[in-house]
A tleap script that builds the chain and sets N, CA, C and O, in Angstrom:
source leaprc.protein.ff14SB
mol = sequence {
  NMET GLY ASP LYS LYS THR ASN VAL PRO ARG
  ILE PRO LEU VAL ILE ASN LYS GLY GLU ASN
  LEU ASN LEU THR PHE THR LEU SER GLU GLY
  LYS GLU ILE ARG GLY LYS ILE VAL ALA GLY
  ASP PRO ILE PRO LEU THR GLY ALA ILE ALA
  VAL MET GLN ILE ARG PRO ASP ALA ASP SER
  PRO ASP VAL LEU LEU GLU LEU SER THR ALA
  ASN GLY ARG ILE VAL ILE ASP GLU PRO ASN
  GLY ALA ILE ASN LEU VAL VAL ASP TYR PRO
  THR MET GLU ALA ILE THR TYR VAL GLY THR
  ALA TYR TYR GLY LEU GLU THR THR ILE GLY
  SER ILE ARG LYS ARG ARG PHE GLU GLY PRO
  ILE TYR PHE THR GLU ASP PRO VAL CARG
}
set mol.1.N position { -39.486 -47.601 105.155 }
set mol.1.CA position { -38.820 -46.358 105.459 }
set mol.1.C position { -37.381 -46.599 105.894 }
set mol.1.O position { -36.482 -45.937 105.376 }
set mol.2.N position { -37.124 -47.510 106.818 }
set mol.2.CA position { -35.798 -47.691 107.369 }
set mol.2.C position { -34.784 -48.303 106.425 }
set mol.2.O position { -33.644 -47.842 106.365 }
set mol.3.N position { -35.176 -49.341 105.681 }
set mol.3.CA position { -34.228 -50.040 104.828 }
set mol.3.C position { -34.369 -49.642 103.364 }
set mol.3.O position { -33.582 -50.083 102.526 }
set mol.4.N position { -35.351 -48.825 103.049 }
set mol.4.CA position { -35.578 -48.437 101.670 }
set mol.4.C position { -34.666 -47.269 101.311 }
set mol.4.O position { -34.304 -46.464 102.169 }
set mol.5.N position { -34.303 -47.187 100.042 }
set mol.5.CA position { -33.461 -46.089 99.563 }
set mol.5.C position { -34.313 -44.829 99.454 }
set mol.5.O position { -35.373 -44.839 98.828 }
set mol.6.N position { -33.845 -43.751 100.065 }
set mol.6.CA position { -34.511 -42.465 99.951 }
set mol.6.C position { -33.443 -41.399 99.781 }
set mol.6.O position { -32.256 -41.657 99.978 }
set mol.7.N position { -33.877 -40.197 99.411 }
set mol.7.CA position { -32.938 -39.087 99.327 }
set mol.7.C position { -32.978 -38.253 100.607 }
set mol.7.O position { -32.428 -37.153 100.650 }
set mol.8.N position { -33.617 -38.767 101.633 }
set mol.8.CA position { -33.707 -38.091 102.921 }
set mol.8.C position { -32.411 -38.350 103.696 }
set mol.8.O position { -31.965 -39.493 103.790 }
set mol.9.N position { -31.813 -37.305 104.246 }
set mol.9.CA position { -30.592 -37.526 105.034 }
set mol.9.C position { -30.834 -38.481 106.204 }
set mol.9.O position { -31.811 -38.335 106.939 }
set mol.10.N position { -29.947 -39.450 106.370 }
set mol.10.CA position { -30.011 -40.397 107.497 }
set mol.10.C position { -28.994 -39.942 108.533 }
set mol.10.O position { -27.791 -39.892 108.274 }
set mol.11.N position { -29.507 -39.614 109.709 }
set mol.11.CA position { -28.646 -39.132 110.785 }
set mol.11.C position { -28.835 -40.047 111.990 }
set mol.11.O position { -29.882 -40.001 112.635 }
set mol.12.N position { -27.842 -40.878 112.306 }
set mol.12.CA position { -27.953 -41.724 113.495 }
set mol.12.C position { -27.859 -40.865 114.757 }
set mol.12.O position { -27.089 -39.907 114.812 }
set mol.13.N position { -28.651 -41.220 115.765 }
set mol.13.CA position { -28.650 -40.488 117.039 }
set mol.13.C position { -28.424 -41.444 118.196 }
set mol.13.O position { -28.842 -42.601 118.150 }
set mol.14.N position { -27.760 -40.954 119.233 }
set mol.14.CA position { -27.616 -41.681 120.497 }
set mol.14.C position { -28.268 -40.809 121.565 }
set mol.14.O position { -27.905 -39.646 121.739 }
set mol.15.N position { -29.235 -41.386 122.278 }
set mol.15.CA position { -29.994 -40.653 123.291 }
set mol.15.C position { -29.732 -41.285 124.655 }
set mol.15.O position { -29.904 -42.490 124.837 }
set mol.16.N position { -29.318 -40.466 125.600 }
set mol.16.CA position { -29.100 -40.930 126.965 }
set mol.16.C position { -30.400 -40.762 127.744 }
set mol.16.O position { -30.860 -39.641 127.963 }
set mol.17.N position { -30.990 -41.881 128.162 }
set mol.17.CA position { -32.301 -41.830 128.809 }
set mol.17.C position { -32.277 -41.101 130.150 }
set mol.17.O position { -33.326 -40.624 130.583 }
set mol.18.N position { -31.164 -40.994 130.810 }
set mol.18.CA position { -31.100 -40.365 132.113 }
set mol.18.C position { -30.821 -38.871 132.069 }
set mol.18.O position { -30.400 -38.293 133.071 }
set mol.19.N position { -31.049 -38.240 130.925 }
set mol.19.CA position { -30.762 -36.810 130.775 }
set mol.19.C position { -31.911 -36.118 130.050 }
set mol.19.O position { -32.703 -36.753 129.354 }
set mol.20.N position { -31.980 -34.807 130.229 }
set mol.20.CA position { -32.871 -34.020 129.377 }
set mol.20.C position { -32.360 -34.139 127.948 }
set mol.20.O position { -31.157 -34.277 127.725 }
set mol.21.N position { -33.258 -34.085 126.991 }
set mol.21.CA position { -32.859 -34.052 125.587 }
set mol.21.C position { -32.971 -32.610 125.111 }
set mol.21.O position { -34.024 -31.985 125.237 }
set mol.22.N position { -31.883 -32.091 124.566 }
set mol.22.CA position { -31.867 -30.759 123.986 }
set mol.22.C position { -30.912 -30.819 122.804 }
set mol.22.O position { -29.696 -30.726 122.969 }
set mol.23.N position { -31.472 -30.975 121.614 }
set mol.23.CA position { -30.687 -31.213 120.408 }
set mol.23.C position { -31.205 -30.304 119.306 }
set mol.23.O position { -32.414 -30.202 119.098 }
set mol.24.N position { -30.293 -29.642 118.597 }
set mol.24.CA position { -30.689 -28.703 117.545 }
set mol.24.C position { -30.115 -29.130 116.201 }
set mol.24.O position { -28.935 -29.459 116.083 }
set mol.25.N position { -30.982 -29.115 115.193 }
set mol.25.CA position { -30.583 -29.338 113.803 }
set mol.25.C position { -30.823 -28.030 113.062 }
set mol.25.O position { -31.870 -27.405 113.234 }
set mol.26.N position { -29.876 -27.614 112.247 }
set mol.26.CA position { -30.063 -26.426 111.423 }
set mol.26.C position { -30.123 -26.855 109.967 }
set mol.26.O position { -29.192 -27.474 109.453 }
set mol.27.N position { -31.223 -26.522 109.306 }
set mol.27.CA position { -31.394 -26.860 107.897 }
set mol.27.C position { -30.791 -25.752 107.055 }
set mol.27.O position { -31.063 -24.572 107.274 }
set mol.28.N position { -29.975 -26.139 106.097 }
set mol.28.CA position { -29.357 -25.139 105.228 }
set mol.28.C position { -29.229 -25.681 103.811 }
set mol.28.O position { -29.218 -26.889 103.574 }
set mol.29.N position { -29.132 -24.739 102.883 }
set mol.29.CA position { -28.908 -25.091 101.484 }
set mol.29.C position { -27.448 -25.488 101.335 }
set mol.29.O position { -26.559 -24.745 101.750 }
set mol.30.N position { -27.195 -26.634 100.755 }
set mol.30.CA position { -25.821 -27.028 100.514 }
set mol.30.C position { -25.240 -26.264 99.340 }
set mol.30.O position { -25.943 -25.966 98.375 }
set mol.31.N position { -23.954 -25.947 99.423 }
set mol.31.CA position { -23.292 -25.309 98.293 }
set mol.31.C position { -21.907 -25.923 98.142 }
set mol.31.O position { -21.323 -26.428 99.100 }
set mol.32.N position { -21.401 -25.867 96.925 }
set mol.32.CA position { -20.103 -26.485 96.640 }
set mol.32.C position { -18.998 -25.440 96.709 }
set mol.32.O position { -19.074 -24.384 96.082 }
set mol.33.N position { -17.972 -25.763 97.486 }
set mol.33.CA position { -16.784 -24.911 97.568 }
set mol.33.C position { -15.574 -25.817 97.409 }
set mol.33.O position { -15.359 -26.728 98.209 }
set mol.34.N position { -14.793 -25.563 96.384 }
set mol.34.CA position { -13.586 -26.361 96.096 }
set mol.34.C position { -13.882 -27.854 96.050 }
set mol.34.O position { -13.116 -28.665 96.571 }
set mol.35.N position { -14.992 -28.208 95.427 }
set mol.35.CA position { -15.333 -29.615 95.246 }
set mol.35.C position { -15.983 -30.289 96.440 }
set mol.35.O position { -16.245 -31.491 96.400 }
set mol.36.N position { -16.251 -29.534 97.511 }
set mol.36.CA position { -16.888 -30.111 98.693 }
set mol.36.C position { -18.215 -29.413 98.953 }
set mol.36.O position { -18.340 -28.204 98.759 }
set mol.37.N position { -19.194 -30.178 99.389 }
set mol.37.CA position { -20.491 -29.619 99.750 }
set mol.37.C position { -20.419 -29.132 101.197 }
set mol.37.O position { -20.074 -29.891 102.102 }
set mol.38.N position { -20.743 -27.878 101.397 }
set mol.38.CA position { -20.736 -27.283 102.740 }
set mol.38.C position { -22.092 -26.625 102.991 }
set mol.38.O position { -22.863 -26.388 102.061 }
set mol.39.N position { -22.367 -26.336 104.261 }
set mol.39.CA position { -23.623 -25.681 104.617 }
set mol.39.C position { -23.642 -24.267 104.059 }
set mol.39.O position { -22.648 -23.542 104.106 }
set mol.40.N position { -24.794 -23.901 103.534 }
set mol.40.CA position { -24.972 -22.556 103.010 }
set mol.40.C position { -25.949 -21.778 103.866 }
set mol.40.O position { -25.943 -21.886 105.092 }
set mol.41.N position { -26.785 -20.996 103.214 }
set mol.41.CA position { -27.768 -20.184 103.922 }
set mol.41.C position { -28.822 -21.072 104.574 }
set mol.41.O position { -29.189 -22.111 104.027 }
set mol.42.N position { -29.315 -20.652 105.764 }
set mol.42.CA position { -30.350 -21.447 106.414 }
set mol.42.C position { -31.634 -21.463 105.590 }
set mol.42.O position { -31.959 -20.496 104.901 }
set mol.43.N position { -32.348 -22.569 105.672 }
set mol.43.CA position { -33.649 -22.704 105.019 }
set mol.43.C position { -34.687 -22.106 105.968 }
set mol.43.O position { -34.874 -22.627 107.068 }
set mol.44.N position { -35.368 -21.025 105.573 }
set mol.44.CA position { -36.357 -20.441 106.478 }
set mol.44.C position { -37.528 -21.394 106.697 }
set mol.44.O position { -37.983 -22.068 105.773 }
set mol.45.N position { -37.993 -21.433 107.911 }
set mol.45.CA position { -39.092 -22.334 108.282 }
set mol.45.C position { -40.302 -21.535 108.770 }
set mol.45.O position { -40.998 -21.949 109.697 }
set mol.46.N position { -40.540 -20.403 108.144 }
set mol.46.CA position { -41.643 -19.529 108.536 }
set mol.46.C position { -42.978 -20.264 108.411 }
set mol.46.O position { -43.335 -20.764 107.345 }
set mol.47.N position { -43.701 -20.315 109.526 }
set mol.47.CA position { -45.010 -20.967 109.554 }
set mol.47.C position { -44.959 -22.480 109.628 }
set mol.47.O position { -45.993 -23.135 109.494 }
set mol.48.N position { -43.790 -23.048 109.835 }
set mol.48.CA position { -43.653 -24.511 109.831 }
set mol.48.C position { -44.190 -25.133 111.112 }
set mol.48.O position { -44.114 -24.553 112.195 }
set mol.49.N position { -44.729 -26.323 110.950 }
set mol.49.CA position { -45.004 -27.207 112.074 }
set mol.49.C position { -44.159 -28.457 111.842 }
set mol.49.O position { -43.821 -28.785 110.705 }
set mol.50.N position { -43.824 -29.148 112.924 }
set mol.50.CA position { -42.945 -30.312 112.782 }
set mol.50.C position { -43.417 -31.432 113.697 }
set mol.50.O position { -43.981 -31.201 114.767 }
set mol.51.N position { -43.164 -32.661 113.236 }
set mol.51.CA position { -43.472 -33.864 114.015 }
set mol.51.C position { -42.318 -34.836 113.841 }
set mol.51.O position { -41.831 -35.058 112.733 }
set mol.52.N position { -41.889 -35.412 114.963 }
set mol.52.CA position { -40.883 -36.475 114.948 }
set mol.52.C position { -41.469 -37.644 115.722 }
set mol.52.O position { -41.920 -37.486 116.856 }
set mol.53.N position { -41.458 -38.815 115.103 }
set mol.53.CA position { -41.920 -40.025 115.784 }
set mol.53.C position { -40.772 -41.013 115.875 }
set mol.53.O position { -40.002 -41.207 114.935 }
set mol.54.N position { -40.688 -41.635 117.055 }
set mol.54.CA position { -39.686 -42.668 117.301 }
set mol.54.C position { -40.428 -43.972 117.473 }
set mol.54.O position { -41.332 -44.069 118.304 }
set mol.55.N position { -40.058 -44.979 116.696 }
set mol.55.CA position { -40.724 -46.288 116.697 }
set mol.55.C position { -39.684 -47.395 116.898 }
set mol.55.O position { -38.504 -47.191 116.614 }
set mol.56.N position { -40.112 -48.564 117.386 }
set mol.56.CA position { -39.157 -49.670 117.553 }
set mol.56.C position { -38.415 -50.009 116.259 }
set mol.56.O position { -37.228 -50.336 116.289 }
set mol.57.N position { -39.105 -49.932 115.140 }
set mol.57.CA position { -38.478 -50.052 113.821 }
set mol.57.C position { -39.311 -49.238 112.841 }
set mol.57.O position { -40.415 -48.806 113.173 }
set mol.58.N position { -38.795 -49.029 111.652 }
set mol.58.CA position { -39.423 -48.125 110.694 }
set mol.58.C position { -40.847 -48.515 110.335 }
set mol.58.O position { -41.668 -47.644 110.047 }
set mol.59.N position { -41.158 -49.807 110.347 }
set mol.59.CA position { -42.474 -50.265 109.917 }
set mol.59.C position { -43.434 -50.528 111.070 }
set mol.59.O position { -44.563 -50.962 110.843 }
set mol.60.N position { -43.006 -50.273 112.293 }
set mol.60.CA position { -43.836 -50.553 113.458 }
set mol.60.C position { -44.976 -49.535 113.583 }
set mol.60.O position { -44.778 -48.346 113.332 }
set mol.61.N position { -46.166 -50.002 113.971 }
set mol.61.CA position { -47.266 -49.068 114.235 }
set mol.61.C position { -47.134 -48.399 115.615 }
set mol.61.O position { -47.819 -47.416 115.898 }
set mol.62.N position { -46.253 -48.937 116.466 }
set mol.62.CA position { -46.099 -48.430 117.829 }
set mol.62.C position { -45.181 -47.206 117.860 }
set mol.62.O position { -44.102 -47.215 117.268 }
set mol.63.N position { -45.616 -46.163 118.549 }
set mol.63.CA position { -44.809 -44.955 118.713 }
set mol.63.C position { -44.263 -44.941 120.132 }
set mol.63.O position { -45.025 -44.926 121.099 }
set mol.64.N position { -42.934 -44.948 120.253 }
set mol.64.CA position { -42.295 -44.896 121.565 }
set mol.64.C position { -42.339 -43.491 122.148 }
set mol.64.O position { -42.527 -43.310 123.351 }
set mol.65.N position { -42.162 -42.500 121.282 }
set mol.65.CA position { -42.162 -41.111 121.724 }
set mol.65.C position { -42.472 -40.234 120.521 }
set mol.65.O position { -41.954 -40.451 119.425 }
set mol.66.N position { -43.333 -39.230 120.744 }
set mol.66.CA position { -43.627 -38.270 119.689 }
set mol.66.C position { -43.224 -36.883 120.161 }
set mol.66.O position { -43.568 -36.451 121.261 }
set mol.67.N position { -42.500 -36.210 119.313 }
set mol.67.CA position { -42.117 -34.825 119.555 }
set mol.67.C position { -42.793 -34.000 118.470 }
set mol.67.O position { -42.819 -34.403 117.307 }
set mol.68.N position { -43.334 -32.856 118.841 }
set mol.68.CA position { -43.985 -32.011 117.839 }
set mol.68.C position { -44.012 -30.567 118.310 }
set mol.68.O position { -43.792 -30.265 119.483 }
set mol.69.N position { -44.287 -29.690 117.362 }
set mol.69.CA position { -44.488 -28.295 117.738 }
set mol.69.C position { -45.772 -28.185 118.553 }
set mol.69.O position { -45.874 -27.307 119.411 }
set mol.70.N position { -46.745 -29.041 118.312 }
set mol.70.CA position { -48.008 -28.998 119.048 }
set mol.70.C position { -47.829 -29.366 120.523 }
set mol.70.O position { -48.473 -28.771 121.387 }
set mol.71.N position { -46.953 -30.349 120.824 }
set mol.71.CA position { -46.774 -30.747 122.229 }
set mol.71.C position { -45.587 -30.047 122.895 }
set mol.71.O position { -45.256 -30.345 124.043 }
set mol.72.N position { -44.947 -29.119 122.181 }
set mol.72.CA position { -43.870 -28.324 122.758 }
set mol.72.C position { -42.522 -29.002 122.804 }
set mol.72.O position { -41.564 -28.432 123.326 }
set mol.73.N position { -42.423 -30.213 122.268 }
set mol.73.CA position { -41.143 -30.924 122.285 }
set mol.73.C position { -40.279 -30.592 121.074 }
set mol.73.O position { -39.121 -31.003 121.002 }
set mol.74.N position { -40.839 -29.849 120.125 }
set mol.74.CA position { -40.060 -29.284 119.018 }
set mol.74.C position { -40.322 -27.790 119.015 }
set mol.74.O position { -41.468 -27.338 119.014 }
set mol.75.N position { -39.226 -27.029 119.014 }
set mol.75.CA position { -39.298 -25.577 118.942 }
set mol.75.C position { -38.541 -25.166 117.684 }
set mol.75.O position { -37.387 -25.550 117.489 }
set mol.76.N position { -39.194 -24.388 116.837 }
set mol.76.CA position { -38.585 -23.988 115.567 }
set mol.76.C position { -38.143 -22.532 115.634 }
set mol.76.O position { -38.914 -21.648 116.005 }
set mol.77.N position { -36.889 -22.304 115.270 }
set mol.77.CA position { -36.344 -20.961 115.096 }
set mol.77.C position { -36.512 -20.661 113.609 }
set mol.77.O position { -35.632 -20.960 112.802 }
set mol.78.N position { -37.647 -20.071 113.257 }
set mol.78.CA position { -38.067 -19.949 111.857 }
set mol.78.C position { -37.053 -19.285 110.935 }
set mol.78.O position { -36.704 -19.883 109.917 }
set mol.79.N position { -36.554 -18.075 111.231 }
set mol.79.CA position { -35.669 -17.429 110.260 }
set mol.79.C position { -34.309 -18.103 110.121 }
set mol.79.O position { -33.656 -17.980 109.085 }
set mol.80.N position { -33.879 -18.817 111.163 }
set mol.80.CA position { -32.554 -19.449 111.138 }
set mol.80.C position { -32.574 -20.918 110.749 }
set mol.80.O position { -31.536 -21.580 110.773 }
set mol.81.N position { -33.746 -21.435 110.389 }
set mol.81.CA position { -33.837 -22.810 109.923 }
set mol.81.C position { -33.491 -23.855 110.964 }
set mol.81.O position { -33.075 -24.961 110.620 }
set mol.82.N position { -33.660 -23.514 112.245 }
set mol.82.CA position { -33.264 -24.439 113.311 }
set mol.82.C position { -34.474 -25.171 113.872 }
set mol.82.O position { -35.529 -24.584 114.108 }
set mol.83.N position { -34.289 -26.472 114.078 }
set mol.83.CA position { -35.294 -27.337 114.693 }
set mol.83.C position { -34.694 -27.842 115.995 }
set mol.83.O position { -33.705 -28.574 115.993 }
set mol.84.N position { -35.302 -27.442 117.107 }
set mol.84.CA position { -34.804 -27.801 118.431 }
set mol.84.C position { -35.684 -28.900 119.026 }
set mol.84.O position { -36.898 -28.735 119.146 }
set mol.85.N position { -35.069 -30.012 119.393 }
set mol.85.CA position { -35.761 -31.103 120.073 }
set mol.85.C position { -35.550 -30.928 121.562 }
set mol.85.O position { -34.410 -30.868 122.024 }
set mol.86.N position { -36.635 -30.844 122.323 }
set mol.86.CA position { -36.551 -30.563 123.753 }
set mol.86.C position { -37.476 -31.526 124.497 }
set mol.86.O position { -38.697 -31.471 124.349 }
set mol.87.N position { -36.876 -32.409 125.299 }
set mol.87.CA position { -37.675 -33.360 126.087 }
set mol.87.C position { -37.161 -33.318 127.519 }
set mol.87.O position { -35.958 -33.418 127.758 }
set mol.88.N position { -38.070 -33.172 128.461 }
set mol.88.CA position { -37.682 -33.054 129.869 }
set mol.88.C position { -37.238 -34.398 130.453 }
set mol.88.O position { -37.508 -35.463 129.899 }
set mol.89.N position { -36.552 -34.306 131.584 }
set mol.89.CA position { -36.013 -35.490 132.247 }
set mol.89.C position { -37.079 -36.522 132.616 }
set mol.89.O position { -36.872 -37.704 132.339 }
set mol.90.N position { -38.214 -36.141 133.228 }
set mol.90.CA position { -39.205 -37.168 133.578 }
set mol.90.C position { -39.694 -37.975 132.370 }
set mol.90.O position { -39.918 -39.181 132.475 }
set mol.91.N position { -39.856 -37.313 131.241 }
set mol.91.CA position { -40.290 -38.021 130.027 }
set mol.91.C position { -39.201 -38.966 129.545 }
set mol.91.O position { -39.486 -40.104 129.173 }
set mol.92.N position { -37.951 -38.500 129.549 }
set mol.92.CA position { -36.842 -39.348 129.114 }
set mol.92.C position { -36.665 -40.539 130.050 }
set mol.92.O position { -36.411 -41.657 129.602 }
set mol.93.N position { -36.800 -40.295 131.340 }
set mol.93.CA position { -36.639 -41.360 132.328 }
set mol.93.C position { -37.737 -42.422 132.198 }
set mol.93.O position { -37.513 -43.593 132.507 }
set mol.94.N position { -38.912 -42.012 131.744 }
set mol.94.CA position { -40.042 -42.936 131.631 }
set mol.94.C position { -39.940 -43.884 130.426 }
set mol.94.O position { -40.694 -44.853 130.335 }
set mol.95.N position { -39.024 -43.610 129.519 }
set mol.95.CA position { -38.862 -44.488 128.349 }
set mol.95.C position { -38.274 -45.817 128.819 }
set mol.95.O position { -37.198 -45.844 129.416 }
set mol.96.N position { -38.966 -46.900 128.555 }
set mol.96.CA position { -38.504 -48.217 128.987 }
set mol.96.C position { -37.708 -48.931 127.898 }
set mol.96.O position { -37.043 -49.930 128.174 }
set mol.97.N position { -37.767 -48.439 126.685 }
set mol.97.CA position { -37.096 -49.069 125.549 }
set mol.97.C position { -35.586 -48.880 125.659 }
set mol.97.O position { -35.109 -47.778 125.929 }
set mol.98.N position { -34.843 -49.956 125.448 }
set mol.98.CA position { -33.385 -49.901 125.400 }
set mol.98.C position { -32.956 -50.556 124.095 }
set mol.98.O position { -33.457 -51.625 123.748 }
set mol.99.N position { -32.057 -49.943 123.383 }
set mol.99.CA position { -31.573 -50.503 122.131 }
set mol.99.C position { -31.819 -49.542 120.987 }
set mol.99.O position { -32.031 -48.347 121.195 }
set mol.100.N position { -31.788 -50.076 119.776 }
set mol.100.CA position { -31.914 -49.257 118.580 }
set mol.100.C position { -33.356 -49.210 118.098 }
set mol.100.O position { -34.005 -50.243 117.934 }
set mol.101.N position { -33.840 -48.010 117.875 }
set mol.101.CA position { -35.167 -47.776 117.319 }
set mol.101.C position { -34.981 -46.989 116.020 }
set mol.101.O position { -33.872 -46.924 115.491 }
set mol.102.N position { -36.047 -46.398 115.509 }
set mol.102.CA position { -35.972 -45.649 114.258 }
set mol.102.C position { -36.835 -44.399 114.372 }
set mol.102.O position { -37.914 -44.434 114.962 }
set mol.103.N position { -36.359 -43.301 113.808 }
set mol.103.CA position { -37.122 -42.054 113.867 }
set mol.103.C position { -37.211 -41.412 112.490 }
set mol.103.O position { -36.417 -41.703 111.595 }
set mol.104.N position { -38.179 -40.546 112.345 }
set mol.104.CA position { -38.311 -39.696 111.174 }
set mol.104.C position { -38.844 -38.350 111.622 }
set mol.104.O position { -39.670 -38.280 112.532 }
set mol.105.N position { -38.380 -37.278 110.992 }
set mol.105.CA position { -38.853 -35.942 111.316 }
set mol.105.C position { -39.351 -35.269 110.051 }
set mol.105.O position { -38.651 -35.227 109.040 }
set mol.106.N position { -40.580 -34.739 110.116 }
set mol.106.CA position { -41.199 -34.061 108.978 }
set mol.106.C position { -41.611 -32.652 109.367 }
set mol.106.O position { -41.973 -32.381 110.512 }
set mol.107.N position { -41.548 -31.762 108.384 }
set mol.107.CA position { -42.103 -30.425 108.571 }
set mol.107.C position { -43.233 -30.231 107.572 }
set mol.107.O position { -43.261 -30.842 106.504 }
set mol.108.N position { -44.159 -29.365 107.949 }
set mol.108.CA position { -45.227 -28.945 107.046 }
set mol.108.C position { -45.254 -27.429 107.049 }
set mol.108.O position { -45.340 -26.792 108.099 }
set mol.109.N position { -45.178 -26.864 105.848 }
set mol.109.CA position { -45.295 -25.421 105.667 }
set mol.109.C position { -46.399 -25.224 104.644 }
set mol.109.O position { -46.251 -25.575 103.473 }
set mol.110.N position { -47.514 -24.655 105.104 }
set mol.110.CA position { -48.685 -24.540 104.229 }
set mol.110.C position { -49.181 -25.932 103.888 }
set mol.110.O position { -49.528 -26.701 104.785 }
set mol.111.N position { -49.218 -26.267 102.614 }
set mol.111.CA position { -49.653 -27.595 102.195 }
set mol.111.C position { -48.479 -28.501 101.816 }
set mol.111.O position { -48.685 -29.611 101.325 }
set mol.112.N position { -47.251 -28.032 102.041 }
set mol.112.CA position { -46.058 -28.801 101.662 }
set mol.112.C position { -45.519 -29.549 102.874 }
set mol.112.O position { -45.058 -28.946 103.843 }
set mol.113.N position { -45.585 -30.875 102.799 }
set mol.113.CA position { -45.055 -31.728 103.859 }
set mol.113.C position { -43.763 -32.364 103.349 }
set mol.113.O position { -43.715 -32.886 102.236 }
set mol.114.N position { -42.722 -32.315 104.171 }
set mol.114.CA position { -41.431 -32.831 103.728 }
set mol.114.C position { -40.733 -33.555 104.865 }
set mol.114.O position { -40.623 -33.029 105.973 }
set mol.115.N position { -40.257 -34.772 104.586 }
set mol.115.CA position { -39.429 -35.487 105.557 }
set mol.115.C position { -38.043 -34.878 105.487 }
set mol.115.O position { -37.416 -34.874 104.428 }
set mol.116.N position { -37.560 -34.360 106.613 }
set mol.116.CA position { -36.279 -33.659 106.647 }
set mol.116.C position { -35.108 -34.579 106.926 }
set mol.116.O position { -34.046 -34.449 106.316 }
set mol.117.N position { -35.304 -35.520 107.858 }
set mol.117.CA position { -34.270 -36.508 108.130 }
set mol.117.C position { -34.875 -37.666 108.890 }
set mol.117.O position { -35.989 -37.584 109.408 }
set mol.118.N position { -34.114 -38.748 108.946 }
set mol.118.CA position { -34.551 -39.986 109.586 }
set mol.118.C position { -33.322 -40.802 109.922 }
set mol.118.O position { -32.212 -40.471 109.504 }
set mol.119.N position { -33.521 -41.863 110.674 }
set mol.119.CA position { -32.398 -42.743 110.931 }
set mol.119.C position { -32.555 -43.559 112.187 }
set mol.119.O position { -33.568 -43.468 112.881 }
set mol.120.N position { -31.551 -44.356 112.477 }
set mol.120.CA position { -31.578 -45.144 113.700 }
set mol.120.C position { -31.346 -44.237 114.906 }
set mol.120.O position { -30.623 -43.243 114.835 }
set mol.121.N position { -31.974 -44.607 116.001 }
set mol.121.CA position { -31.785 -43.867 117.241 }
set mol.121.C position { -31.532 -44.892 118.335 }
set mol.121.O position { -32.325 -45.814 118.527 }
set mol.122.N position { -30.438 -44.732 119.043 }
set mol.122.CA position { -30.047 -45.699 120.065 }
set mol.122.C position { -30.296 -45.090 121.438 }
set mol.122.O position { -29.761 -44.029 121.762 }
set mol.123.N position { -31.110 -45.767 122.242 }
set mol.123.CA position { -31.378 -45.349 123.615 }
set mol.123.C position { -30.417 -46.053 124.545 }
set mol.123.O position { -30.382 -47.283 124.588 }
set mol.124.N position { -29.634 -45.284 125.295 }
set mol.124.CA position { -28.734 -45.876 126.268 }
set mol.124.C position { -29.415 -45.933 127.623 }
set mol.124.O position { -30.256 -45.087 127.928 }
set mol.125.N position { -29.071 -46.893 128.420 }
set mol.125.CA position { -29.599 -47.014 129.783 }
set mol.125.C position { -28.864 -46.038 130.679 }
set mol.125.O position { -27.668 -45.798 130.506 }
set mol.126.N position { -29.585 -45.475 131.637 }
set mol.126.CA position { -28.975 -44.546 132.592 }
set mol.126.C position { -28.217 -45.349 133.648 }
set mol.126.O position { -28.839 -46.101 134.399 }
set mol.127.N position { -26.876 -45.208 133.727 }
set mol.127.CA position { -26.116 -45.990 134.704 }
set mol.127.C position { -26.242 -45.456 136.137 }
set mol.127.O position { -25.910 -46.154 137.095 }
set mol.128.N position { -26.721 -44.220 136.276 }
set mol.128.CA position { -26.868 -43.623 137.616 }
set mol.128.C position { -28.350 -43.646 137.970 }
set mol.128.O position { -29.159 -42.976 137.328 }
set mol.129.N position { -28.703 -44.422 138.998 }
set mol.129.CA position { -30.121 -44.538 139.375 }
set mol.129.C position { -30.289 -44.229 140.832 }
set mol.129.O position { -31.407 -44.271 141.347 }
savepdb mol mol.pdb
quit
């Protein structure tokens, strides 16, 4: 997954372990304007469920943190195509991993499962303790 070529957008993330995580991605149809691809209309996510897993590396069986609509760490704004990642401070503080890991986020709508994005995720140490 991590080093293999895919058509899934790779979005690197930096996560500060000493803070709440509140990050929003908006999925939209790309459109071309004057030779450049820009965001278009949002992709509706009606009825979607989502799961994001963070692992030490793409091929690791170990999950450092799982975010999902089931555990409340992913909140979907269905008509606006927004995926909100929400993790509280105690959970973020409990992460002992420091350095670069790998994540992937998938949605399922009905029987259609799709990986929306993936990439390296860097956990920074909290300098204020």
